[in-house]
N, C-alpha and C positions, 0 to 999 in steps of 0.2 A: 474468482472474484466475481461475487453476484452482486452488481450495482444495478439493479432493476427498481423500479420506483412503483408506480401503480399499475398493475395489470391492465391490459387493454379493456378486458372483458367487464370491468367494473366501473369504467367511464361512461358518462352518457355523452353524445354528441360526438361519438369517435367516428373516424373516417373509416369508410370500409376498407377490408383487407383486399389486398390485389391479389387475383389468381396467380398470375405469373409475373412477378417483379423482374425487372432487368437485373441480368447477371452483373452489369456494370455497377449499378445502384448497390446490390450487395457487397462488391467489390470495394467501393468508396467506404461504405460503413465500416467493413471489417479493418479498412486501413486506418481508419480514424481510431479504432478500438487498439489497433496494432501499437500505433505511434505513441499513444497514451501511456501503455504498459511499458512499452519498449523504453520511454525516458524515465520510467521509474525504476528500471533495473540498470540501465546502461551506464548511470553515472556511478555505481558501485566499482567498475573496473578502472573509470577514470579518475576517482578521488585521490590517489597517491600522485598522480599526476598534476592534478590541480593545486593540492596541498604543497607541492614543490614550486609549482610555477608562481603561486601566491605567496610563498612562505606562511601559507595559513595555519592557525591553530586547529585542534580538534573540533572545537566549538563552531568555527566558521564551516570547515566542510561537514559538519555534522547538520548544521543549518541549511546546506545546499540540498541535502536529502529531505530534512525534517519540514523545510519550508514548502517543498512542493507537494509533499503528503498532506500537510495541514491545510494549505488552501484548496487543495482536491477535494478533502475530507468535509470541511465545514461547509463547503459551496454545493456538494452534490446535490442534495435535496433543492436547493433553488435553482440549480440548473435544469433539473427535471420539470419543476413548476413553470420555468420561463417558456421551456419548449411546449409544454400543454397549452399555454396561453398564446404566444406568439407565433407558434408554428415550429415542429421539430425539425424539419429540413433547414429553415431559415438559422435557428440557433447551433444546429451542426455546422452549418456553412460558417457562421461567424465564429464559432469555438475553432473550427479547423483553421480559419484566417488567424486568429488570434494566437493560436498554439505556434504556428509558423513564425508570426512576428516575434513574439516572446522567445521563441527558441534562438532566432536570430540575435536578440538582445543578449542572452546566456552566452553565445558564441563569440561575442565581441566585448563582453565584459572585460573592464581594465583591472579590476581588483575583485578581491573575494565579496566584498560588501555589495557591489554593483550585479554580482552572479547570484548572490542570494536574494536580492530584490528582483531580479528577472525570473529566478525559479520560482518564486511565489506568484507572480503573474503567470507563468506558464501552467503551474497547478490550479490557477483560478479559470484559465481558459480551456483547460482538460476537463474540469468539472462542468463546463458548459457544453462542452460536446460530448462527451462519454454517455451520460444519460441518454442522449437522443438516439444512440446506437441501438440500445435495448428497446425503447419505445417504439422506435421506426421498424425494427424488427417484427415486433408484435403485430402492428398494424399492416405490413407489408405481405405477411403470409398468413393463410389460412391456418386453421387447428392442426390440419394433417401435415402441412410443411414446416411449421412452426418448430417443432422439436429438432428437423434436419438442419435449420438455419441457425437454431442455438447451439446446436451441436458443434457446426463450423465455426460459430464465434468463440465457443470455448477452447477449440483447437488453436484458433489463431491468437487468444490471448495466451495460451500456454506457451506456442511457438515464440511469442513476442519476450516472453520472461526469459526463455533460453537464448534468444539470440540477442537479448540485452546485454547478457554476459559474454557470450563467445563472439558474436559479430561486434560486440562495442570494444571488445579487447583488440580485436584485429583492426578497427578502425582507427583506434588510439594509437597503436603501433605502427601502422602505415603511414602515419604522419602526412596525410594528403595536403597537398599545397603548402606544406610545412605549417599545417594548422594545429599539429598535435591532438591534444584532448577536446578541443574546440570544435572538430569535426562532427562530433556526436550531436551537436545541437545545431550546426549549421546544415546539416543534410536535411533537416526538417523544413527549411525555406522553399528549395526546390520542389519538395513533395508537396507543400502547400500550395505553391503557385499551380501546379499541375492539377491539384485534387479540387480545389475550392470552385472552378468552373465547371467542373464534372458533377457537382452536387446537384446541379439541376436536372440530373438523370434521376434524382430521388424523389419519390411523390410526397408532397407536402401533407403534413395532418396536424390536427390539432385537437384539443378536447374543449367542449362548452363548458363542461363541469370542472372549470378551474378554481383554484384557491388562491388567495393572496400571498404574499412571500413577506416573511418577518424579518426585514432587514436589520433593525434594531436588535432581535435576538440573534441573529447571525453575528452581528459586530461585537456583541457582549460575549458570545461563545469564543470569537476568535481572539478578543484582547485577553480573555482569561487563559486561553491555552499558551499564547505567546508569553504572558507574565509568568507561565508555569514553566514552560520549556527553556526561557532565556537564562534563569539563574542556574538550572540543571546543566545546561551546556557551558556557560562561561564561569561558574563556580569554582570547579577545579582548578582552573588556570590563574583564576584572580584570586584565591585563597579565601573564598566564600566571605567578601565583604558585606557590609551592613544592607546594601541596595540589594543584593540577592534575596536576603530574608525579607526585605520590604517588598520586593517584587512577587515573592510566593504569598505574602499576605494580602497583596493587592488582587493577586490571581483568585485566592478563595473569597474576596468580595465580590469580585466580577462574577464567578460562579453563582454566588448566592443571588446577586441582581439577575442574571441569566433567569434562575430557577422561579424568582418572584414574578418576573415578566411574563414568564411562559404561562404560568398560572393565570396572571392578570388576562392575557390575550385570550386564553381559552374560556375562560369565565364570561367575557365580554363577547364571545361568539365569534372570534377571529380566527386567524389561521397560524399556530406559533410554529416557531421553525422546527421545535421537536413536541410531539404529543406527549408529554410527562405522565399522564396516565397510563402508557404502556408499561411504566416501571412499576406500576402497582403489582403487576403479575411477577410473582417471585420468581417463576422460571424463566422470564424475559429478563428481569434485570441481572440475575446470576448469569444468565447465557451472555447478555452483553459484556460482563465483566470477563467471561471466558475468552470471548472474541478480542477484547481489549488486550489481555494478557498474552493470547496466543500469537496474536498479530504484533505485539511489540518485540518479538523475540526474533522475527525473520530478517527485517531490515537491517537492524543492529548487528546481527552476526555476519551478513555479507559486507558491510561496511568494515568492521574490524578483521574479517578475513581478509579482505582486499588489501588493507593497511599491513597485515601480517605477512602476506606472501610477496608483495611488491616492495614495500618499504623495509620489511624486516628480512625476507629470504631473498630479497634480489631477484624475482622471478619479472618478466615482461607482462605488459598489459594482456597479450595475447594468451600466454601460458597461464595468467591467473584466470582469464575468462574460461579457458577449456577446463580448469581445474574445477569449475563450478559446474560442468555437464554432468558428472554423476549424480549430483544432489536433484539436477533437473529431470534425468532420466529415471530416478526413484520416485520423484513426485507425481509424474505422468503416469508410471505404471500402477503407483498406488491410487492414484485418482479413478482408475479404472476399476479397481477392485473395492474401494471404499464403499459404493452404494449398496453392492450386493452384501458386503459383510453388516452393514447396518440393517439390511432385511431380514438376514438371517439371525443375528445376534441382539439386534436392538440398539438403543442409543449408547448402551455400555460399550460398543464398537468405537465410539469415538475417544471414550477415555483410554481404551486399549491402544488406539493410534496415537495418542499423547503420549503414553508411555513408551512407545517405540520413539517417538519424536525426542523424548528426553533422553533416551539410551543413545541415540545418535548424537545427541550434543555432547553427553558425558564421553562417549568415545572419542568425538574429535578433539575434545578438551585433552584426554589423556594421549592421543595419537600427537597432536603438537606439541605437548610437554615432553614427549621422549623421541623427537625427530632426530635421528641419527645419519649414518652415511647412507642409508638406503634414499633412493629418488623420492621427492616429495609426493608425487602424484601416486606412487604405489603406496606409501605409507599412509595416505590420507583418503586414498579411492573407497575402501570399504566403510569407512565412518561417514564419508560425505554421501554415499548412497543411502546408508540407514537413515541419516538424518533428513534427507530428501523424501525417502519412503515414508517416514513417520509423519512429515509434514502433509503429505498428500492423504494419509490415512485419518488424519484428525482435521485438516482445515475443509478438505472437501466437502465432507458431510455436516459440518458445525454449523454452518450458515442456515441450511435448511432446518436443522434441528432447533435452532433458537427461533427463527421466524415462524416455524410449525405451530408454536404454542398460540400465536395471536390469530384472531378471528379474520376471515377473509376481506372484510371491510376496511380494515386497519393494516392489511398486509403491505401494502405499498409504503406506508410511512414506516412501518418496522424495518422493512428492507432497507429504507434509505438511512434509518438510524445504525442499523448494524454495518452498513456500507461504511459510514462515517466512522465507527468505531474502529474499523479495520484500518483506515489510513490515519487517524488520530493515535491509535495504538502504535503504529510504526515510528511515527515521530515522537511519541513517548519513550518507545523502547531505545531510540538513538540517543536520547537526553540521558536516560538514565544508565546505559552501559558505558557513555562517555565518562561518566564520574569515576566508575573503576578502571576503564581503559587508560584514562589519563593521569589517573592519580599513580597506578603501578607504573607505567613507562616514565613518570617524572620523578619517580624516586632516583636518589642519588646511585648510579649504576655500581655494582658490585666489582670489585677488581677481578679482572678476568672473563667477565660477562660478556658475550658478545651480542651485537646488535640483533642477530636472530634469536636468541634467547630472553633477550629483553621484551621484544614485540610477542615471543611466544608466552611469556610468564603475563604480559599484558592482556593478550587473548582469552587465555584460559581463567585469568581473574575476573574478566568482564563477562565471560560467559556463565558466570555462576549465577549472575541475575537470570539469564535466559533459562537456566537449568531449573532454578526454583519458580520461574514465572509458568514453566510447561507442567512441572509437577503440581502447582497450586491449581491450575485449570483442570487438570486431570481429576484431581480431588473433588472440585466444584461440580464437575460434570457427573461424578459418581453420586454425589449428594442428590443433584436434579434427578438422576435416573431412579434413585430410591425413592424419592419423595413421589415421584410419578406412580411408581408401584405401590406405594403405600396408599395413594388415593384412589386408585383404580381397584 
């Protein structure tokens, strides 16, 4: 996950790099990155328990995930700019404190609506904290040590994704203090209480070359996305009443207003939330669509898979968490190989990785549909590994491929846009997949069809979107690659 903003070397008035930063300062920054990603993934294994506890609909549990991703995505660029202006350590500390408090609100939520609101706030505080991790690592380390520091960060974030599934399942199943699923959020409070005072060990830095924050633009973008996601999530359960169509129409109007406002801010010499001129480059606009499509498949698959194996197949949260492990191992293994493949074969290797990813999704769909007496773990393990391996081959080099077409002076904004696309794509995927999952699961059950078979059918049907999205992304990458070759 590349959530870097503006490279330190491109800013003026930047604090000097520190030759030998404190190991404790690095550890606190890594902890901030870890808990942000951990809370993105840990909810997957807890969703069935949350749904059962609150008698929640798919739309409600979908928003528990999508709300975090949406708030996190739309506020990332603003979070980075706030750190540049007011101090990155200060914003990191505030973000860490806010993340701990909002996590506590998630843990004590009395109903699904309260949990959704708390998750939205949690994502917002994560967006304040997370960009500072990248920015501070850039200024804390000199050029010789920076690669090592970012390598450690990458491994930390990868470990957080794995731990979110496996450790999350163990936490839910352990039922510490009779808290059930709530422990996955409550655990962040003591972490925050310990970590916030230790942020003083991190050297402060800011940039004198700061730009304003387009709060109106951010508000318009957030409203447009909420108005789009809400009918997608609620529509299948509600029977698509008139308000769902009105909401989508209002979303289109908000998007239009957002674009008009961005052009106005740019022409008046201000700092827009998103530099729309980036999208005049066909390769960047097409690449942004690829990022949106590809990342729309990951969170949605994990959500539906968690519901399948726990609500449908009766697995415990820990068993479900460990079932995600093969995909995580495949992702890590492919992430090591992917850069070398791109260096050797060019950008077409990204499309090849997407084809492997699509093959893994298709294999998983068939394996779920043919589950028999064989243990679930053994039946699904090969497909899960290929799925994760394909993810790593495609997602790892994708962001650099898209951002690489933008000149250096706009690279920071491009990275922010693409990072936002990642998170918004995840929220969008959950809402779209929910239409198919809920629609199939809500059909009048055929006589003799077991609960497990109903969930298996819903999962396989919902993953049709994921399969088509990844294949479409692969086709776009091939077209981009051919265009580049044609130009050269």
